[in-house]
C-alpha positions in Angstrom: 6.6 35.8 1.6 10.1 35.9 0.3 11.2 32.3 0.1 12.3 30.8 -3.2 11.6 29.0 -5.4 8.0 30.2 -5.6 4.8 28.4 -6.7 4.9 30.2 -10.0 8.5 29.0 -10.5 7.4 25.5 -9.9 4.5 25.8 -12.4 6.8 27.4 -15.0 9.4 24.6 -14.7 6.9 21.8 -14.7 5.0 23.3 -17.7 1.6 23.5 -16.1 -0.1 23.3 -12.7 -1.2 19.7 -13.4 2.3 18.6 -14.4 3.5 20.1 -11.1 0.9 18.4 -8.9 0.1 15.1 -10.7 1.9 12.3 -8.7 0.5 8.8 -9.4 0.5 6.5 -6.4 1.1 9.3 -3.9 0.7 8.3 -0.3 -2.2 10.0 1.5 -1.3 12.6 4.0 -1.5 11.6 7.7 -0.9 13.9 10.8 2.6 14.5 11.8 4.2 13.2 15.0 1.2 11.1 16.1 1.7 7.3 16.0 0.0 5.7 12.9 -1.9 3.3 15.2 -2.3 2.7 18.9 -5.0 0.0 19.3 -5.3 -0.5 15.6 -7.3 1.6 13.2 -10.4 -0.5 13.4 -10.6 -0.3 17.1 -9.8 3.4 17.0 -12.7 4.1 14.6 -15.0 2.0 16.8 -14.1 4.1 19.8 -15.8 7.3 18.6 -18.8 5.2 17.4 -19.3 3.1 20.4 -17.2 4.4 23.3 -14.8 7.3 23.8 -11.7 8.4 21.8 -8.8 10.8 22.4 -7.3 12.5 19.3 -4.2 14.6 19.4 -4.5 17.5 16.9 -1.6 19.5 18.4 1.1 18.9 15.7 -0.5 19.1 12.3 -2.5 22.4 12.5 -1.0 25.6 11.1 -2.1 28.5 13.4 -2.2 32.2 12.5 -3.2 34.9 14.9 -4.7 38.0 13.3 -5.1 41.1 15.5 -5.5 44.8 14.9 -8.1 47.5 14.1 -8.7 46.0 10.6 -8.7 42.3 11.6 -12.5 41.9 11.0 -12.4 44.0 7.9 -9.6 42.0 6.2 -11.3 38.7 7.0 -14.7 39.9 5.9 -13.3 41.5 2.7 -11.8 38.1 1.7 -14.2 35.6 3.2 -17.9 34.8 2.3 -19.0 34.4 6.0 -21.4 36.4 8.1 -19.3 38.7 10.3 -22.3 40.6 11.6 -23.2 37.5 13.7 -19.8 36.3 15.0 -19.5 36.3 18.8 -16.3 36.4 20.8 -15.7 32.7 21.7 -17.3 31.4 18.5 -15.7 29.6 15.7 -16.7 29.3 12.0 -15.6 27.5 9.0 -13.9 30.3 7.1 -14.8 30.4 3.3 -12.3 32.4 1.2 -12.9 32.4 -2.6 -11.2 33.7 -5.7 -12.8 36.4 -7.9 -14.2 33.5 -10.0 -16.0 32.0 -6.9 -13.7 29.0 -6.5 -12.7 28.1 -3.0 -9.1 28.7 -1.8 -9.5 26.1 0.9 -11.4 26.5 4.2 -10.1 26.9 7.7 -11.4 27.2 11.2 -11.6 30.8 12.3 -12.1 31.5 16.0 -12.9 35.0 17.3 -10.7 35.6 20.4 -11.6 39.2 21.1 -13.3 42.1 19.3 -10.3 42.6 17.0 -8.5 39.3 17.4 -8.9 36.0 15.6 -7.1 32.6 15.3 -7.2 30.9 11.8 -6.2 27.3 12.0 -5.9 24.3 9.6 -4.3 23.7 6.2 -2.4 27.0 5.6 -3.9 27.9 2.2 -6.5 30.2 3.7 -3.9 31.8 6.0 -1.7 32.5 3.1 -4.6 34.1 1.2 -5.6 36.4 4.1 -2.0 37.5 4.9 -1.2 38.3 1.2 -4.2 40.5 0.8 -3.7 42.2 4.1 -0.1 43.1 3.2 -1.0 44.2 -0.3 -4.1 46.1 0.8 -2.5 48.1 3.6 -4.8 46.8 6.4 -3.9 47.8 10.0 -3.4 44.3 11.2 -0.6 42.1 12.7 0.1 38.4 12.3 1.8 35.7 14.3 2.1 32.2 13.0 2.9 28.8 14.3 3.5 26.2 11.5 2.7 22.5 12.0 5.4 20.5 13.7 6.7 19.1 10.4 7.4 22.6 9.2 8.2 24.6 12.3 11.6 26.3 11.9 14.1 24.7 14.3 11.6 22.1 15.5 10.3 22.7 19.0 6.9 22.4 20.5 3.7 23.9 19.3 2.2 27.0 21.0 -1.1 25.2 21.6 -2.2 21.7 22.5 -5.4 20.4 20.9 -7.1 17.3 22.2 -10.4 16.0 21.0 -12.6 13.8 23.2 -15.2 12.1 21.0 -17.8 9.4 21.2 -21.0 8.4 23.0 -19.1 8.3 26.4 -17.2 11.5 25.8 -19.4 13.5 28.1 -19.0 10.9 30.8 -15.2 11.2 30.6 -15.3 15.0 30.5 -17.5 15.1 33.6 -15.0 12.7 35.4 -12.0 14.9 34.5 -13.6 18.2 35.4 -15.7 17.1 38.4 -19.0 17.5 36.6 -20.5 18.4 33.2 -19.3 21.5 31.4 -21.7 24.5 31.1 -24.2 24.2 28.2 -22.3 25.3 25.1 -23.5 25.8 21.5 -22.0 24.0 18.6 -18.7 25.5 17.6 -18.6 27.8 20.6 -16.0 27.7 23.3 -16.3 27.8 27.1 -13.4 28.4 29.5 -12.4 25.5 31.7 -9.9 25.0 34.5 -8.1 21.8 35.5 -5.9 21.7 38.6 -5.3 25.5 38.3 -4.6 25.3 34.6 -6.8 27.4 32.4 -7.7 26.6 28.8 -10.9 26.3 26.7 -13.3 23.7 25.4 -14.7 24.0 21.9 -17.9 22.0 21.4 -17.1 20.0 18.3 -18.1 16.6 17.2 -16.9 14.2 14.5 -19.1 11.9 12.5 -22.0 13.2 14.4 -20.7 12.1 17.8 -20.7 14.1 21.0 -17.5 15.7 22.0 -15.2 18.7 22.7 -11.9 20.0 21.5 -9.7 21.2 24.3 -7.3 24.0 23.4 -4.7 25.7 25.5 -1.0 26.7 26.1 1.5 23.9 25.4 2.9 24.2 28.9 -0.2 22.4 30.1 -0.3 19.8 27.4 1.2 16.8 29.2 -0.8 17.4 32.4 -4.1 17.6 30.5 -3.3 14.6 28.3 -2.4 12.5 31.3 -5.6 13.5 33.1 -7.7 12.3 30.2 -5.8 9.0 29.9 -6.1 8.4 33.7 -9.8 9.1 33.9 -10.5 7.4 30.6 -8.9 4.0 31.5 -12.0 2.6 33.3 -14.2 3.9 30.5 -12.2 2.2 27.8 -10.7 5.3 26.3 -8.8 4.6 23.1 -6.2 6.9 21.6 -6.6 7.5 17.9 -3.6 7.3 15.6 -2.9 9.0 12.3 -4.5 6.4 10.1 -7.9 6.5 11.7 -7.8 10.2 12.4 -8.2 11.1 8.8 -11.3 9.0 8.2 -14.3 10.5 10.1 -14.6 13.4 7.6 -15.8 10.8 5.1 -18.8 10.1 7.4 -19.4 13.7 8.5 -19.3 15.1 4.9 -16.3 17.4 5.2 -14.0 17.4 2.1 -10.5 18.4 3.3 -8.0 20.3 1.2 -9.8 20.8 -2.2 -7.5 22.1 -4.9 -7.2 25.9 -4.4 -8.6 27.9 -7.4 -5.4 30.0 -7.7 -3.3 28.4 -10.4 -4.5 30.0 -13.7 -5.9 33.5 -13.1 -3.4 36.0 -14.6 -4.5 38.4 -11.8 -3.1 36.0 -9.3 0.4 35.7 -10.7 1.7 38.1 -8.0 0.1 35.8 -5.4 1.7 32.7 -6.9 5.1 34.5 -6.9 4.5 35.3 -3.2 3.7 31.7 -2.3 6.6 29.3 -1.7 6.8 26.2 -3.9 7.4 24.0 -0.9 4.0 24.7 0.7 0.6 23.2 0.6 -0.2 24.8 -2.7 2.8 23.4 -4.5 3.1 20.0 -2.8 -0.3 18.5 -2.1 -0.5 15.9 -4.9 -3.2 14.9 -7.3 -3.6 11.3 -8.4 -6.2 8.7 -9.3 -8.1 7.6 -12.4 -9.7 11.0 -13.1 -7.0 12.9 -15.0 -7.4 16.2 -16.8 -4.6 18.4 -18.2 -6.7 21.5 -17.1 -6.3 22.3 -13.4 -9.5 24.2 -13.5 -11.3 20.8 -13.8 -10.3 20.2 -10.2 -11.5 23.6 -8.9 -14.6 23.5 -6.7 -17.3 26.0 -5.7 -18.2 26.3 -2.0 -21.7 25.4 -3.0 -20.5 22.0 -4.2 -18.8 21.5 -0.8 -22.1 22.2 1.0 -21.0 25.7 2.2 -24.0 27.5 0.8 -25.4 28.2 4.2 -22.2 29.9 5.3 -22.2 32.4 2.4 -23.5 35.8 3.5 -24.3 38.3 0.7 -25.0 41.2 3.2 -21.5 42.5 2.7 -19.1 43.0 -0.1 -16.3 40.5 -0.4 -13.8 39.2 -2.9 -15.6 36.8 -5.3 -19.1 37.9 -4.2 -20.4 38.6 -7.8 -19.2 35.2 -9.0 -20.9 33.4 -6.1 -24.1 35.3 -6.7 -24.1 34.1 -10.3 -23.2 30.6 -9.4 -26.0 30.3 -6.8 -28.5 29.9 -9.6 -26.4 27.8 -11.9 -26.3 23.9 -12.0 -23.6 22.6 -9.6 -22.2 19.2 -8.9 -23.7 17.7 -5.7 -21.7 16.3 -2.8 -22.8 12.7 -2.1 -21.5 9.6 -0.3 -20.8 6.6 -2.5 -21.1 3.2 -0.7 -18.8 0.9 -2.6 -19.8 -2.7 -3.2 -17.9 -4.8 -0.7 -17.4 -7.8 -3.0 -15.9 -5.5 -5.7 -13.7 -3.7 -3.1 -12.3 -7.1 -2.0 -11.8 -8.2 -5.6 -10.1 -5.0 -6.7 -8.1 -3.6 -3.8 -8.2 -6.1 -1.0 -8.0 -9.7 0.0 -10.3 -11.6 2.3 -12.0 -9.3 4.8 -9.4 -6.6 4.5 -10.4 -3.7 2.2 -6.7 -3.2 1.3 -6.5 0.4 2.4 -7.7 2.8 5.1 -7.9 6.1 3.2 -7.1 7.7 -0.1 -7.5 11.3 -1.4 -7.3 10.0 -5.0 -9.6 11.6 -7.6 -11.2 8.5 -9.1 -13.6 8.7 -12.1 -17.3 8.0 -11.3 -19.2 6.8 -14.3 -22.6 5.8 -15.6 -23.5 4.1 -18.9 -23.5 7.7 -20.3 -19.9 8.3 -19.3 -18.2 10.5 -16.7 -20.5 11.6 -13.9 -18.2 12.9 -11.2 -15.1 12.3 -9.2 -14.3 11.0 -5.7 -12.6 13.4 -3.3 -11.8 11.2 -0.4 -12.4 7.4 0.2 -12.1 5.5 3.4 -12.7 2.2 5.0 -15.2 2.8 7.8 -15.1 -0.5 9.7 -17.9 0.2 12.3 -20.4 0.7 9.5 -19.0 -2.2 7.5 -18.4 -0.2 4.3 -16.0 1.7 2.2 -17.3 5.2 1.6 -16.3 7.9 -0.8 -17.1 11.6 -0.6 -17.9 12.5 -4.1 -18.9 15.4 -6.3 -21.4 14.2 -8.9 -23.6 15.6 -11.6 -27.1 16.5 -10.3 -28.7 14.0 -12.7 -27.1 11.1 -10.8 -27.3 12.5 -7.2 -30.5 10.8 -6.1 -29.9 8.3 -3.2 -30.0 4.8 -4.5 -28.6 5.6 -7.9 -26.1 3.0 -9.1 -22.7 4.2 -10.5 -19.3 2.8 -11.1 -15.9 3.9 -9.7 -12.9 3.5 -11.9 -10.1 2.3 -9.6 -6.6 3.1 -10.8 -3.7 5.5 -11.3 -3.7 7.5 -14.5 -0.1 8.0 -15.6 -0.7 11.7 -16.4 0.3 13.7 -19.5 1.0 11.8 -22.6 -1.9 9.4 -22.2 -5.4 10.4 -23.3 -7.5 11.3 -20.2 -10.4 9.3 -21.7 -8.3 6.3 -22.7 -9.5 2.9 -21.5 -6.5 1.8 -19.5 -8.1 -1.5 -18.3 -8.7 -0.2 -14.8 -11.1 -2.3 -12.8 -14.5 -1.0 -11.9 -16.2 -1.0 -8.5 -19.9 -0.8 -8.3 -21.3 1.9 -5.9 -24.5 3.3 -4.6 -25.2 7.0 -4.1 -26.3 7.9 -0.6 -26.6 11.4 1.2 -23.7 13.4 2.5 -23.1 13.5 5.4 -23.5 9.7 5.5 -24.0 9.8 9.3 -27.6 10.6 10.0 -26.9 12.6 13.2 -24.2 14.6 11.4 -26.7 15.2 8.5 -29.7 16.2 10.6 -28.7 17.5 14.0 -25.0 18.2 14.0 -25.3 22.1 13.9 -28.8 22.5 15.2 -27.8 24.8 18.1 -25.0 26.5 16.3 
């Protein structure tokens, strides 16, 4: 990648990775192009809990097609997944890690043919694979389609992506396609046709609800979208806007966009000089009450994210030795914190309003003994009547029912002691399992 300035340039100018990324009060990311709200974020959340919802994922996903004789080899060499069991038409959560066993950031990897894949999502994983493919001399070709906010010259995406989710999702899908879709395993795709237009349906739910993600050529986007809207009207279909769209992962236990573990290893300087500064690695902000001058304090292991079942040691891959070692070491535990509603109203809201929909701020989680963990993503989940926070916490405090405290505030950054008492208010919280949603926790991937 030849664009300048590079990520390393940005780090050098700022003085450190944390000085580059620390941005108190940063607004949380929301999907591009999509309206912030259609019916209102509360009603939109309710739709995938109680009815049926339509989500438009077409504009904010970065797609990279990987094809060639070495496509599987380069992905397997730099990802911890099992490629021995990876069927054409199947998708997996791709888990690339550094040599120290820290996650680069996951992505959704779909196998399109024997030697062809599509890697989608936040583009950190795509950058990692492409860099190593180019430097390693793999026989593989790439095509990319950035998200709509970064697509050169603007224009339309190559693919549409529409999710149909909620208890009535299958009713709507049967209405649109004239009957139920063929039985499809979780995260597997089945081909579909609508009025002579061919695309695919990926079985994929959010917050444990039934649903599919429909993916196909952009030329069919408007027709497919209109078909769902028309058939969904009598079923009470609700379109989901950008605010509500970002919240279900807090229920389903997925932590989006963890800090890539790439900023400090001297062996990765070439990689940092290959990456553009104005990309996800240089622009996704850090903020909240949990501040450290050491970026490595924000790195995470795939085990901490709950990806242990995805790691396959039956092949050699970058970071394998570190993950083998980490497997038997103490790790922080991913939990859901349920924030005390009275404290939430007192600290960040007024009346019945929680005061916010979602934040990615890293807030300190404390016990009487001191720091116990940090929040990763916090959202108001109106249908369950609570504010929930996906959190990484020390094992000693991970038992459901444990009482902890969340420090709510914005540390100013360097120049102020990370442990200083800045007078930030505290919110009481109770540890619960992650995923918080019982179906997502117990049955979500049962037939994967």
